N, C-alpha and C positions, 0 to 999 in steps of 0.2 A: 444496717443502712438506715439513715434518718428518713422517717416518713413525713412527707409534707401534706398540708391541707390547704384548701382554698380559704380566702378571706371571707369573713362574715359581712353582712350588710352593715352592721354597726361599726366594724373595723374600717370598712371603706369610708363610711361617713366621717369617722374620726380622722382618718388620713387626709381626706379632702379638706376638712376643717383646718388642718395644719398647713395648707398650701400645697399638698401633693397632688399629682395628676398621673394618669396612666392611659396608655393607648387602649388597653383592654384589661380591666381589673381581673377578669376571669383567668388571665394568664399569669397572675401573680400568686405564688404559693408561699406558704410560710410554715415554720416549724411549730410543733404543738404548743411551745411556751411563748410564742411570739405575742408581743403587745405593740400597738402602733404609736406609743407615746413619745418615742425618740426619733421619729422620722419627720423631717420638715422640708418644705420647698424643694421636693425631689420629683423628677419625672421618670416614670418607668415605661419601657416599651420592650416588645419581644417577650421571651420567657424569662421570668424573674423568680428566684427562690431566695427567701430571707430567713435568717436564723433569729435567735432571741437576743435582745439587746438589754441584758440585765446588769452588766458590770460596768466598770470604769477602766479607762486606760490612763497610764501615767506618761506624760511627756517630759521633755528636757526641762530641768529646773524644778521638777516636782509638781508641775501643773497637772491636775487630774480633770479629765473630761468624761462625761458619760458616753458609753458606746451609742452608736446610732448613725443615721444618714441625714445630712443636712446640706441643702443647696447643691444638688448634684443631678446628673442625668445618667441613668443606667439602662443599658440595652443588652438583653440576653446575658444576664449575670446571675451567679449564685453567690450569696454573701453569707459567710459563716457567723457563728455566735460571737457576740461582743466585739464586733468590728466597728471602727469609727471611720466614716467617710464624710468629708465635708469640704466645701469650697472647690468644686470641680468646675473649672471655667468652661470646658468643652463637654466631654462626656467620657464615660467608661463603657466599653462595649466588648462582649464576648469573653468574659472572664469568670473564673472560679476563685473566690477570695476566701482564704483560710481564717480560722478562728483567731481573734485577738489582733488582727492586722489594723494598721492605721494608714489611711490615705487622705492627705490634707493638702490643699492649696496646689493642685496640679492643673495642667492644661488638658492633656489628652492621654488616655490609656485605652488602647484598642487593639484588637486582632482583626486584620483585614484579610479575608480569604483564608486559605489553608496555609499553615506555616510549620516549619520544623524547628523554629526558634534557634537558629544558628547551627543546629546539627546538620552535618553533611556539607557545610561550606568548604569550598576548596581554597586553601591558602598556598599561594605560589612562593613557597619558602626556598631560600638559597638561590634559585634561578628565577629572576623576575619575569622572564619570558615563558616560564612554564617548564614542565618536565619532571619536577619533583613535588608536585602538589600533595599536600597533606589534607585529608578530609577531617575536620575537627568535629568533636562530639563531647558529650558530658563525661564519658569514660576514657578520654584520651590520656595516656601516660607518655612521659618523655621517651620511654623505650619503644612503645608502639609507634610513635611518630618517627623515631629514628629509623626503624625498619621500613616504615612506609616511604620515607623520603629518600633513603640511601640504597635500598635494595631493589632498585628499579631494573637491574639487570636480570632479575628473575621475574619474567612477565607473568607466569602463573601465580607466583606469590603476590605480586602487586595487584593482580586482578582479584585474588581471594581477599586481600585486605580491603579493597574497595567495596567488595560485596558485603563484607561484615559491617563496615561503617554505614553503607547504604541501608542495610537491613535495620540497624539500630536507629538511624535517622528516620526511617519510615515509621518505626514504632513510636516516635515522638511526635509525629505529624498530627495536627489537629486544627480545627477552626475555632478552638476555644483555648485561651491561655490560662495559666495558673499563677496566682499570687499565694505564696505559702502562709503558714500560720505565724503570727506574731511578727510579721514584716512591718517595716516603716517606709512609706513612700511620701516624702515631704517636699513641697516647693519645687517640683519637677515640671519640665515643660512638655516635651513630646516623647511619649513612650508607646512604641508601636511594635506589635508582634514580638513581645518579650515574655519570658517566664521568669519568675522570681521565687527563690527558695525560702524556706523557713528562716525567720529571724534576720533576713537580709535588711540592709538599710540603704535606701536611695534618698539622697539629700541634696536638692538643688541641681540635679542632673539636667543638662541642656537638651540632649537628644539621644535616645537609645532605640535602635531599630534592629529587628531580627537577631535576637540573641537570648541566651539563658544565663541567669545569675544563680549559680548553685550555692547553697548555703544551708546551715543547720545550727541548732542550738549550741553545739560544741565549738563551732568556729564560724560565726556569721561573716558574710561578705559585705563590703561597703563600697558604694559609689557616691562620690561627693560632688561639689559644686562645679558647674560648667563643663562636666565631662560629656564628651561625644563618643558614642560607640555604634558601629554598624557591622553586622555580620560577625558576631562574637560568641565566645563561650568564656565565662568567668567562673572560677572554682572557689570552693569554700576558703574563708580566711583571707581572700584577696582584698586589697584596698586600692581603689583607683580614684584619684582626687585631683583637685586644683587644675581643672581645664585640660586634662589629658585627652588626647584624640586618637582613637584606635579604629582601624578599618580592617576587616578580615583578620582578626587576631584571636588567639587562645591565650588566656591568662591563668596560670596554674595556681595551686594552693599556696596561700600565704605570700603571694607576690605583692610588691608595693610599686605602683606606677603613679607618678604625679608631677606637679610643678611644670605644667605645660608640655610634658613629654608627648611626642607624637610617634605613631608607628602604623605601618600597614603590612599586610601579608607576613605576619611574624608570629612566632610561637614563644611564649614565656612560661617556663616550668618552675617547679617549686622554689620558693624563697628568692626569686629574682627581684632585683630592685633597680628601677629606672626612673630618673628624674631629669627634667630640663632638655635633654637632647633628643635625638631622632633615631629610629630604627626602621630599616626597610628590608624585607625578605630575610630576616634572620631566624635562626634556630637557637634560641637562648635556653640552653639546658640549665639544670638547677644551679642556683647561686650565681648567676651572671649579674654583674653590677655595673651600671654606668650612671653617673650622677651629675654630669657637667653639661652646660648649655652648648658648648662647642663640639661635643662628641657626636659622631655619626657611626653607627654600626650598620653595615649593609652586606647582604648576601653572604653571611658567614655563619658557621656553626661554632658555638661556644659552650662552655660549662665551667662553673667555678672561676669565671673570668672577673678580673677587676680592671675596668677600662679607665685610664687616666684622662685628664682634660685634653680636649682636642684630638682624641683618638679617631682615626678615620681610615677608611678603606675605599678602594675603587673596584667596581665589578664590571667595567668595560674599558676597552682601549680604543674607542671611537672607530670600531670596524663593524662588527655585526651586532652591536648593541650590548645591553647589560646581561651577558650570558655567562660570565665567569663567577666562580664561587671560591670560598676559602674555608679552611678548617683550622681553628685554633684549639688544640686539645686541652683537656681539663687542667684547671689550676694555673692558667697563665695570667700574665699581667701586661698591660701596655702603659708606657710612661706618657707624660704630657707631650702632646704634639707628635705622637707616633703615627706612622702611616704604612700601610701594606697594600701593594698592588696585587689584586687577585689575578690569576689563581696562585695560591700558596697554601702550604700546610705547615703548621708550627707545632713542634713536639710538646708533650705535656709539661706543665709546671715551668714554662719558659718565661723570660722577660724580653719584651720587645721595646727597643729604644731607637728612635730616629726613623728615617724613611727607608723603606725596603721595596725596590721596584724590579728585582730580578727573579721573582717567583721561587723563593726558597722552599725546600721540603726538608724539614728537620725532624720528621715524625719519629725516626729511630734514634734521635739524640735528645732525650727529654732533660728537664732541669737545666736548660741552657740559657745563656744570654745571647740575644741577637742585637748587635750594636752597629749603627751606621758610622762608617769612617770614610770620608771623601767619596760618598756615593756608593760605596761597597758595603755588603753585609758581612760583618765579622762575627763568627760564632765561637762562643766559649762553652764547650760541652760540659754538662754536669755541675757547673759552678753554683747553681741554685740549691744544690744539696747542702751546702754549708751556710745558706742564708737563713737568718733568724726569721725573716718575713715568711718564708715558705713554711716553716714549722708552725709559726703562729697561725697562719691561715688554716692549716690542716686541723689545728686544735679548736679554732673558733667556729668552723662550719657546723659541727654537731651542736655546739652550744647555741647557735643562732638559728636553729631549725624552729621556725615560728608556727609550724602546723599543729593545730589542736584537734583537727578532725581525725577520729580513729580510723576512718576509711582513707588511707593514704594512697594516692594514685601512683606516685613515683617511689621506687625502691632505690635508695641512695646509699652507695658505698663510699665512705669518707676516707678510706685508707690511702695514705701517701705512698706506701710501698705495697705492691700487690703483684700477682702474676702478670698483670697488664703492664705496669711500669717497669718491673724487673725484667720482664721479657724484652722490652725495648732497650734496657741497659745492656743486656747480654748481646743484642744485635749491635748496640752502640760500641761496645768494646771491640767486637769483630771488625766493624767498619773503621774505627780509628786505627786499629793495628794494621789493617789492610792498607789504609792510606799511607801509613808510615813505611810499610814494606815497598809499596809500588812507587811512591814519590821519593823515597830515600830518607833515612833517619836524620840526615843533616839538613833537610829542607827547612827553610825559615817559615814558609807559609804553605799550607795545603789547601787545595780546592775541593769543595764538596757541595753538590746540589746548589749551585749558584751562591755559595757562601765561601768565606775564607776562614781558615783556622790556623792560628800561629802555632809554632812548635811547642812553646810552653803551655798553651791552652790545650793542645792535643794530649800531651803527657799528663797534665793535671786531670783532664777528663777521664782518661783511662783509670787513673788512680781513684778518682771519686766514684766512678761507676763500680769498680771492683769492691770498694769499701761498702757501698750501699748493697751490692749483691750479697756479700758475706753477711751483712747485718740482717737482711731479710731472711736468708736461708737459715741462719742461726736462730733468729726469732722463731721460725716455724718449727725447727727441731726441738728447741727448748720447750715450746708450748706443747708439743706432742709428747714429750717425756716427763711432763709435770706429774706429780703424784707420789705415791709411796716408793720406797726402795725396791729395786729389782731383785727377784728371788733367784734369777739365773740369766745367762746370756740369751737363752731362748725367749724368756719373757721380755727382755730388753728389745730384741728384734721384733717380737710380736706387737709391741706397742707402736712400732714404726709402720705397720701395715696400713695402707689406706682403707678408709671405710666407704669410699665412693669410687665407682668406676669413672665417673665424669671428672673432668679437670685437665686432661692431658692436652698438649698442643698449645697453639696460640690463643691468647685471651684478647677480648675487645671490650671497649667501653661503650655501652648502649646508653649514652647520655646520662651518666650517673650510676648505672648498674653494670658492674664488672663481671663478665661471664666468659666461659670458654667459647671460642668461635664455633666449634663443632656443635655446641648446643643451640646456638642461634641458627645454624644451617639446618639442624634437625627440625627446629620449629618451623622454618620456612618450608621445608619439605612436607611437614604435616598439614600446613595450610594449603599447599599446592595439591595434596592428595585428598583434601576435603575432610580430614580427620579433625580439624579445628575450624569451626564455622561461626563462633561468637566471640565478641570482644572480651567477655569475662574469662573465657578459656585462656586467652593470651595473657591477661593480667594475672591470672592464677599461676601461670607458668613463670612469669617474672617473679612473683612473690616466692615461689618455691626455690628458684635459683638463688634469690637473695638469702633465704633461710639456710640454704645448703652451702653458702659461700665457703666457710672455713673447711668443711670436709673436702670440697673440690680444690680449694687452695692447697691443702696438704698433698693431694694426689699430684698436683703440678710441682709443688716444691720438692717432693721426694725425688721425682725424675730429674729436676734441675740440680738438686744436691748431689745425686750420683754422678752426673756429668761434670759438675764444677769441681768437686773434691775427689773425683776418680775413686769412688767407692761403690760397693755392690750391697744393696739392702739385704740380700740373702746371706752374706758373709760379714756384714758390718760388725765390727768389734767395738767394745767400749773405748779402746784406745783411739779408734777412728773418730768416735763421737767427741772424745776429749780434745782432739786436734781441732775439730770444727768449733767447739765451744770456746777454746782459747782464741781462735781467729775471730770469732764473733765478739768476744769481749774487747779485743783490740780495735775492731771496726767501730763498735758502738762508742767506745770512749774517744776514739779519734774524731768521729763526726761530732760528738758532743763538745769536744774542745774547740773545734772549728766554729760551732754555733756560739760558744762562750766568747771567743775572740771577736766574732761578728757583732755580738751584742755590745761589746766594749766600745765599738766605734760610735754607738749612740750616746756615749758619755765622754767623748773626747773634747778637747778644747774647742775645736771647730764647731761642734754641736752646740756649744754654749753661746755662740754669737747671737746677739739679740736679747740676752739675759743681763740683768743688772744695768738696765739702760741709763739710770741716773747715778749709779754708784761710782763708776769711774775707775775701779781697780779690780784685779782678778779675784780678790777675796769676796767682794760683794757680788760679783758675777757668779761665783761658785755657790754662794749661799742662796742667791735667787734661783739658780738652776736646780739646786737640790730641794728647795721648798716646793718647786713645781713638779720636777721629774723624779725626785728621790736620788739616792746614791746607787752606784753600780752594784755594790755588794749586797744590798738589800732589795734590789729589783726582783719582783716576783718571778719573772722569766729566768733570770740568772740563777736564783736560788733553786728553781725547779730543775734547771740543767745540772747543777751540782748534785742535787738529790738523785736525778736520773742516773748520773754516772755511778753513784754509790749503790743504788738499787740494782742496776744491771750487773755491776761487779759481784754483788752478793748473790744475785740469781744464778749467774754462771758458776760461782764457787759452790753453791748448794748442789747443782747438778753434777759438777766435777766430783764432789764428795760421794754422791750416790753411785757414780760410775766407778770410782776407786774401790768401793766396797765389793764390786763384782770380781776384782782381781783376787780377793781373799776367799771366794767361794770355790 
């Protein structure tokens, strides 16, 4: 711990000669290496501690200035080594300022009274009138917020979660704020009751009140010009710019919010991106994106969402106020000018087109299109499984993970097919086949949860779901049987045995983290019983689930495989596995060929409209199109699909060969 000393009479004289004053010089302490040469026209009051100002700081454009304090008023502050503070129009009060930090051309930086710096702020997410409040804090993850918001039916659990956040928030409470090491605070106006992490940059912010800007050398946070934030937590790697206005919001790691975007009572988790539009009481799970001025997301839960221009929802029907909520499960998209009247629930990886006012629930029919026709919602189950866009999204999400902080708050599972989505498809097949039986196989249109399904759509949905189910179960089996040749049938069956007891039953999506429902319920019970009392224990449990995903997935997949293919793991023979692998090969190649044909549409003649604008003939249009978009056969996605077909056929053939060797033993 640094030892401070009092100023000498000579040092006081030199300070005063440079235009500095103090309410009481005896309350100003300095580090052993302190010299007064770089402090000018500054007033000190209260308890002051100053480091040494030996070095220089480099500013934008290569300008180098010597560390020191010039033209400022400091009250109850500790200033670290090699800090540069200058041109403070009002004052800095009640702050600890870390080594190498720069504070220039600001109005006010002060802590008034005791503050928790945004920790413990209640955010009325999903329901504007309250009832699902999430208490935000520095260690909030998407999964913790999901449980806090949606598991309100377990009052003991909800109370336990509240106590944990309250305890954490209480540990952050202080009458003195912190500005971390090597931070930059430049040209800002009003900064009150905020904490700023290491290497963070605040540049031209208009007003920040009651919040924390978490940051570090690995992934600095940035707040830009004209930003207004009140009652907030911002995580490492986040960038909030260009006049964004946030009230009672949590901004997760590597989020991007800007271009006059505004929000209140909303949560934004890892890698979200919002510009231009508005958000009100939303739970934006990882990778939620809205980029358009005309878009309003309100009272909804989303993740991996791409909102088209003019996307809108309503959370009240002019009766008891804004009390309704909606859930759009992971991976969905809304087209331009889409609208949903809450309450509604949309299944994972679905496309929403048009206006939907009859409160559909399609959660058991994922990968669907919801299309408005003459005021009715028509549902095409499973059709998104053959969409190039769906596969492209699933591949781009991991590549676009912008988090650099090694301490990642959100555990994100990117898998398109998982026990969560396949479990819904299994229910979907049952639902569609039951509709067919009850309404009659000759029916032209079937009614389901305020939607309509045409007969061709129903039959195609069953086919697509069954194909995807076989693909997933075959993937799991082949992955499990990877490795050297089998010495015997006993060894073959031994490889199939699960390595984890966890994984059975229904799986859920905890806003990015896919887990067995029974595990989440056990966690809630542990909180209720007082066995889990700190937030870090919860985040450690999430991380463990994430690390154990594939072991738990196989436990579930083996149960599903037994039921779907009518086999028994105890007596499973190589011939049974061969049957499953051949079905898997057919399913994989079938889906890939659908993707191939879907990609071909992007190169049709209709897609070339607008090309060759001055050429006048089809040849010039084709040449212009190919110079910009390339040709179909050489398109990277197309060639990847072709390669995927060959690779999967070879992978299946290799396993079939090893299984065939068992017949000779």
